mmCIF file of the C-alpha atoms, coordinates in Angstrom:
data_MODEL
# 
_entry.id   MODEL 
# 
loop_
_atom_site.group_PDB 
_atom_site.id 
_atom_site.type_symbol 
_atom_site.label_atom_id 
_atom_site.label_alt_id 
_atom_site.label_comp_id 
_atom_site.label_asym_id 
_atom_site.label_entity_id 
_atom_site.label_seq_id 
_atom_site.pdbx_PDB_ins_code 
_atom_site.Cartn_x 
_atom_site.Cartn_y 
_atom_site.Cartn_z 
_atom_site.occupancy 
_atom_site.B_iso_or_equiv 
_atom_site.pdbx_formal_charge 
_atom_site.auth_seq_id 
_atom_site.auth_comp_id 
_atom_site.auth_asym_id 
_atom_site.auth_atom_id 
_atom_site.pdbx_PDB_model_num 
ATOM 1   C CA . PRO A 1 1   ? -135.720 -14.301 49.302 1.00 0.00 ? 1   PRO A CA 1 
ATOM 2   C CA . ALA A 1 2   ? -132.693 -13.871 47.125 1.00 0.00 ? 2   ALA A CA 1 
ATOM 3   C CA . PRO A 1 3   ? -129.347 -14.703 48.849 1.00 0.00 ? 3   PRO A CA 1 
ATOM 4   C CA . ALA A 1 4   ? -127.353 -11.670 50.007 1.00 0.00 ? 4   ALA A CA 1 
ATOM 5   C CA . PRO A 1 5   ? -124.476 -10.866 47.472 1.00 0.00 ? 5   PRO A CA 1 
ATOM 6   C CA . MET A 1 6   ? -121.189 -12.130 48.550 1.00 0.00 ? 6   MET A CA 1 
ATOM 7   C CA . GLU A 1 7   ? -118.465 -9.634  49.195 1.00 0.00 ? 7   GLU A CA 1 
ATOM 8   C CA . PRO A 1 8   ? -115.395 -10.333 47.123 1.00 0.00 ? 8   PRO A CA 1 
ATOM 9   C CA . THR A 1 9   ? -112.550 -11.759 49.162 1.00 0.00 ? 9   THR A CA 1 
ATOM 10  C CA . PRO A 1 10  ? -109.501 -9.449  49.121 1.00 0.00 ? 10  PRO A CA 1 
ATOM 11  C CA . ALA A 1 11  ? -106.576 -10.878 47.287 1.00 0.00 ? 11  ALA A CA 1 
ATOM 12  C CA . PRO A 1 12  ? -103.760 -11.980 49.626 1.00 0.00 ? 12  PRO A CA 1 
ATOM 13  C CA . VAL A 1 13  ? -101.080 -9.253  50.048 1.00 0.00 ? 13  VAL A CA 1 
ATOM 14  C CA . SER A 1 14  ? -97.487  -10.074 49.720 1.00 0.00 ? 14  SER A CA 1 
ATOM 15  C CA . ALA A 1 15  ? -94.292  -8.011  49.898 1.00 0.00 ? 15  ALA A CA 1 
ATOM 16  C CA . THR A 1 16  ? -92.536  -7.268  46.573 1.00 0.00 ? 16  THR A CA 1 
ATOM 17  C CA . SER A 1 17  ? -89.412  -5.884  48.009 1.00 0.00 ? 17  SER A CA 1 
ATOM 18  C CA . VAL A 1 18  ? -87.847  -5.012  51.369 1.00 0.00 ? 18  VAL A CA 1 
ATOM 19  C CA . THR A 1 19  ? -85.116  -2.391  51.389 1.00 0.00 ? 19  THR A CA 1 
ATOM 20  C CA . VAL A 1 20  ? -83.086  -1.107  54.356 1.00 0.00 ? 20  VAL A CA 1 
ATOM 21  C CA . GLY A 1 21  ? -81.507  2.388   54.259 1.00 0.00 ? 21  GLY A CA 1 
ATOM 22  C CA . ASN A 1 22  ? -81.126  5.571   56.144 1.00 0.00 ? 22  ASN A CA 1 
ATOM 23  C CA . ALA A 1 23  ? -83.034  8.104   53.921 1.00 0.00 ? 23  ALA A CA 1 
ATOM 24  C CA . ALA A 1 24  ? -86.404  7.897   52.231 1.00 0.00 ? 24  ALA A CA 1 
ATOM 25  C CA . GLY A 1 25  ? -87.482  9.757   49.153 1.00 0.00 ? 25  GLY A CA 1 
ATOM 26  C CA . THR A 1 26  ? -90.788  11.530  48.727 1.00 0.00 ? 26  THR A CA 1 
ATOM 27  C CA . ASP A 1 27  ? -92.250  8.347   47.148 1.00 0.00 ? 27  ASP A CA 1 
ATOM 28  C CA . ARG A 1 28  ? -91.021  6.427   50.269 1.00 0.00 ? 28  ARG A CA 1 
ATOM 29  C CA . SER A 1 29  ? -88.302  4.708   48.267 1.00 0.00 ? 29  SER A CA 1 
ATOM 30  C CA . VAL A 1 30  ? -85.196  3.885   50.156 1.00 0.00 ? 30  VAL A CA 1 
ATOM 31  C CA . ALA A 1 31  ? -81.723  3.359   48.663 1.00 0.00 ? 31  ALA A CA 1 
ATOM 32  C CA . ALA A 1 32  ? -80.164  0.120   50.038 1.00 0.00 ? 32  ALA A CA 1 
ATOM 33  C CA . VAL A 1 33  ? -77.469  0.688   52.671 1.00 0.00 ? 33  VAL A CA 1 
ATOM 34  C CA . SER A 1 34  ? -75.774  -1.949  54.770 1.00 0.00 ? 34  SER A CA 1 
ATOM 35  C CA . THR A 1 35  ? -73.541  0.107   56.976 1.00 0.00 ? 35  THR A CA 1 
ATOM 36  C CA . PHE A 1 36  ? -74.939  2.825   59.358 1.00 0.00 ? 36  PHE A CA 1 
ATOM 37  C CA . GLY A 1 37  ? -73.585  5.328   61.758 1.00 0.00 ? 37  GLY A CA 1 
ATOM 38  C CA . THR A 1 38  ? -74.467  5.184   65.441 1.00 0.00 ? 38  THR A CA 1 
ATOM 39  C CA . GLN A 1 39  ? -76.823  8.298   65.111 1.00 0.00 ? 39  GLN A CA 1 
ATOM 40  C CA . ASP A 1 40  ? -78.436  7.119   61.802 1.00 0.00 ? 40  ASP A CA 1 
ATOM 41  C CA . LYS A 1 41  ? -82.134  6.304   61.382 1.00 0.00 ? 41  LYS A CA 1 
ATOM 42  C CA . ILE A 1 42  ? -82.632  2.774   60.153 1.00 0.00 ? 42  ILE A CA 1 
ATOM 43  C CA . ILE A 1 43  ? -85.507  2.848   57.698 1.00 0.00 ? 43  ILE A CA 1 
ATOM 44  C CA . VAL A 1 44  ? -87.148  -0.388  56.404 1.00 0.00 ? 44  VAL A CA 1 
ATOM 45  C CA . SER A 1 45  ? -89.086  0.181   53.222 1.00 0.00 ? 45  SER A CA 1 
ATOM 46  C CA . VAL A 1 46  ? -91.693  -2.502  52.398 1.00 0.00 ? 46  VAL A CA 1 
ATOM 47  C CA . LYS A 1 47  ? -93.388  -2.472  49.124 1.00 0.00 ? 47  LYS A CA 1 
ATOM 48  C CA . THR A 1 48  ? -96.427  -4.719  48.710 1.00 0.00 ? 48  THR A CA 1 
ATOM 49  C CA . ASP A 1 49  ? -98.449  -5.869  45.711 1.00 0.00 ? 49  ASP A CA 1 
ATOM 50  C CA . ALA A 1 50  ? -101.734 -4.322  47.178 1.00 0.00 ? 50  ALA A CA 1 
ATOM 51  C CA . THR A 1 51  ? -103.407 -1.967  44.751 1.00 0.00 ? 51  THR A CA 1 
ATOM 52  C CA . THR A 1 52  ? -106.112 -1.088  47.194 1.00 0.00 ? 52  THR A CA 1 
ATOM 53  C CA . ALA A 1 53  ? -106.075 -0.734  50.994 1.00 0.00 ? 53  ALA A CA 1 
ATOM 54  C CA . ALA A 1 54  ? -106.348 -3.874  52.933 1.00 0.00 ? 54  ALA A CA 1 
ATOM 55  C CA . ASN A 1 55  ? -106.042 -4.952  56.461 1.00 0.00 ? 55  ASN A CA 1 
ATOM 56  C CA . ALA A 1 56  ? -102.673 -6.552  55.961 1.00 0.00 ? 56  ALA A CA 1 
ATOM 57  C CA . ALA A 1 57  ? -100.309 -6.220  58.845 1.00 0.00 ? 57  ALA A CA 1 
ATOM 58  C CA . ILE A 1 58  ? -96.649  -5.479  58.196 1.00 0.00 ? 58  ILE A CA 1 
ATOM 59  C CA . ASP A 1 59  ? -94.239  -6.090  61.116 1.00 0.00 ? 59  ASP A CA 1 
ATOM 60  C CA . ALA A 1 60  ? -90.629  -5.146  61.055 1.00 0.00 ? 60  ALA A CA 1 
ATOM 61  C CA . LYS A 1 61  ? -88.161  -6.197  63.759 1.00 0.00 ? 61  LYS A CA 1 
ATOM 62  C CA . LEU A 1 62  ? -84.582  -5.077  64.300 1.00 0.00 ? 62  LEU A CA 1 
ATOM 63  C CA . THR A 1 63  ? -82.504  -7.559  66.305 1.00 0.00 ? 63  THR A CA 1 
ATOM 64  C CA . TYR A 1 64  ? -79.057  -6.917  67.764 1.00 0.00 ? 64  TYR A CA 1 
ATOM 65  C CA . GLN A 1 65  ? -76.225  -9.529  67.285 1.00 0.00 ? 65  GLN A CA 1 
ATOM 66  C CA . ASP A 1 66  ? -76.905  -10.880 70.778 1.00 0.00 ? 66  ASP A CA 1 
ATOM 67  C CA . GLY A 1 67  ? -80.433  -11.712 70.026 1.00 0.00 ? 67  GLY A CA 1 
ATOM 68  C CA . GLN A 1 68  ? -81.884  -8.784  71.856 1.00 0.00 ? 68  GLN A CA 1 
ATOM 69  C CA . VAL A 1 69  ? -84.766  -6.955  70.064 1.00 0.00 ? 69  VAL A CA 1 
ATOM 70  C CA . ALA A 1 70  ? -83.616  -3.400  69.331 1.00 0.00 ? 70  ALA A CA 1 
ATOM 71  C CA . GLY A 1 71  ? -86.979  -2.339  67.932 1.00 0.00 ? 71  GLY A CA 1 
ATOM 72  C CA . GLN A 1 72  ? -90.238  -3.696  66.514 1.00 0.00 ? 72  GLN A CA 1 
ATOM 73  C CA . GLN A 1 73  ? -92.972  -1.809  64.737 1.00 0.00 ? 73  GLN A CA 1 
ATOM 74  C CA . ALA A 1 74  ? -96.151  -2.634  62.876 1.00 0.00 ? 74  ALA A CA 1 
ATOM 75  C CA . ALA A 1 75  ? -97.758  -0.851  59.941 1.00 0.00 ? 75  ALA A CA 1 
ATOM 76  C CA . THR A 1 76  ? -100.338 -1.330  57.247 1.00 0.00 ? 76  THR A CA 1 
ATOM 77  C CA . VAL A 1 77  ? -100.085 -2.093  53.582 1.00 0.00 ? 77  VAL A CA 1 
ATOM 78  C CA . GLY A 1 78  ? -98.890  -0.063  50.561 1.00 0.00 ? 78  GLY A CA 1 
ATOM 79  C CA . THR A 1 79  ? -95.337  1.176   50.367 1.00 0.00 ? 79  THR A CA 1 
ATOM 80  C CA . THR A 1 80  ? -94.625  1.373   53.983 1.00 0.00 ? 80  THR A CA 1 
ATOM 81  C CA . ASN A 1 81  ? -91.534  2.787   55.717 1.00 0.00 ? 81  ASN A CA 1 
ATOM 82  C CA . VAL A 1 82  ? -90.826  1.662   59.258 1.00 0.00 ? 82  VAL A CA 1 
ATOM 83  C CA . THR A 1 83  ? -88.238  3.924   60.872 1.00 0.00 ? 83  THR A CA 1 
ATOM 84  C CA . PHE A 1 84  ? -86.158  2.855   63.877 1.00 0.00 ? 84  PHE A CA 1 
ATOM 85  C CA . SER A 1 85  ? -84.377  5.600   65.765 1.00 0.00 ? 85  SER A CA 1 
ATOM 86  C CA . ASN A 1 86  ? -82.643  5.732   69.042 1.00 0.00 ? 86  ASN A CA 1 
ATOM 87  C CA . THR A 1 87  ? -82.358  8.578   71.479 1.00 0.00 ? 87  THR A CA 1 
ATOM 88  C CA . ASN A 1 88  ? -78.962  7.179   72.375 1.00 0.00 ? 88  ASN A CA 1 
ATOM 89  C CA . PRO A 1 89  ? -76.455  6.081   69.808 1.00 0.00 ? 89  PRO A CA 1 
ATOM 90  C CA . TRP A 1 90  ? -76.986  2.670   68.339 1.00 0.00 ? 90  TRP A CA 1 
ATOM 91  C CA . PRO A 1 91  ? -74.594  0.050   69.853 1.00 0.00 ? 91  PRO A CA 1 
ATOM 92  C CA . VAL A 1 92  ? -71.861  -0.742  67.362 1.00 0.00 ? 92  VAL A CA 1 
ATOM 93  C CA . GLY A 1 93  ? -72.391  -4.185  65.892 1.00 0.00 ? 93  GLY A CA 1 
ATOM 94  C CA . LYS A 1 94  ? -74.441  -6.352  63.619 1.00 0.00 ? 94  LYS A CA 1 
ATOM 95  C CA . TYR A 1 95  ? -78.272  -6.235  63.390 1.00 0.00 ? 95  TYR A CA 1 
ATOM 96  C CA . LYS A 1 96  ? -80.848  -8.429  61.565 1.00 0.00 ? 96  LYS A CA 1 
ATOM 97  C CA . VAL A 1 97  ? -83.941  -7.000  60.009 1.00 0.00 ? 97  VAL A CA 1 
ATOM 98  C CA . ASP A 1 98  ? -86.903  -9.305  59.676 1.00 0.00 ? 98  ASP A CA 1 
ATOM 99  C CA . VAL A 1 99  ? -90.224  -8.269  58.019 1.00 0.00 ? 99  VAL A CA 1 
ATOM 100 C CA . THR A 1 100 ? -93.568  -10.210 57.944 1.00 0.00 ? 100 THR A CA 1 
ATOM 101 C CA . VAL A 1 101 ? -96.741  -9.428  56.069 1.00 0.00 ? 101 VAL A CA 1 
ATOM 102 C CA . ASN A 1 102 ? -99.781  -10.987 57.766 1.00 0.00 ? 102 ASN A CA 1 
ATOM 103 C CA . GLY A 1 103 ? -97.408  -13.145 59.856 1.00 0.00 ? 103 GLY A CA 1 
ATOM 104 C CA . GLN A 1 104 ? -95.580  -14.582 56.833 1.00 0.00 ? 104 GLN A CA 1 
ATOM 105 C CA . PRO A 1 105 ? -91.848  -13.806 56.212 1.00 0.00 ? 105 PRO A CA 1 
ATOM 106 C CA . ALA A 1 106 ? -91.432  -11.057 53.550 1.00 0.00 ? 106 ALA A CA 1 
ATOM 107 C CA . GLY A 1 107 ? -88.104  -11.820 51.776 1.00 0.00 ? 107 GLY A CA 1 
ATOM 108 C CA . MET A 1 108 ? -84.939  -12.789 53.474 1.00 0.00 ? 108 MET A CA 1 
ATOM 109 C CA . THR A 1 109 ? -83.527  -11.663 56.756 1.00 0.00 ? 109 THR A CA 1 
ATOM 110 C CA . GLN A 1 110 ? -81.279  -8.728  55.850 1.00 0.00 ? 110 GLN A CA 1 
ATOM 111 C CA . GLU A 1 111 ? -78.187  -7.970  57.969 1.00 0.00 ? 111 GLU A CA 1 
ATOM 112 C CA . ILE A 1 112 ? -76.870  -4.535  58.514 1.00 0.00 ? 112 ILE A CA 1 
ATOM 113 C CA . GLU A 1 113 ? -73.925  -3.094  60.557 1.00 0.00 ? 113 GLU A CA 1 
ATOM 114 C CA . VAL A 1 114 ? -73.622  -0.060  62.806 1.00 0.00 ? 114 VAL A CA 1 
ATOM 115 C CA . LYS A 1 115 ? -70.012  1.261   62.980 1.00 0.00 ? 115 LYS A CA 1 
# 
């Protein structure tokens, strides 16, 4: 019998940009913002190089200046926005935003501040 056809291996997915802001456009783009109000949404926009859907895991983590995780969310590939909101005002201070794609760091850690 003929061997079964091999399924093509999907190309690895990587992030092409990570932007942090407080408002997203209809195309999910986000204008970069580094200072937020205590009531603002914190939106992390992750653009990937995937042209087709894949099972790539995108993880975004928001960490407060004392090392406490203020939020962590997972999503899938494409242009993905991960939104962090808080029912109470965000504590004033500095935060770090880290994004991974399939467990690999996507860009540099970004720092933001809530005033």
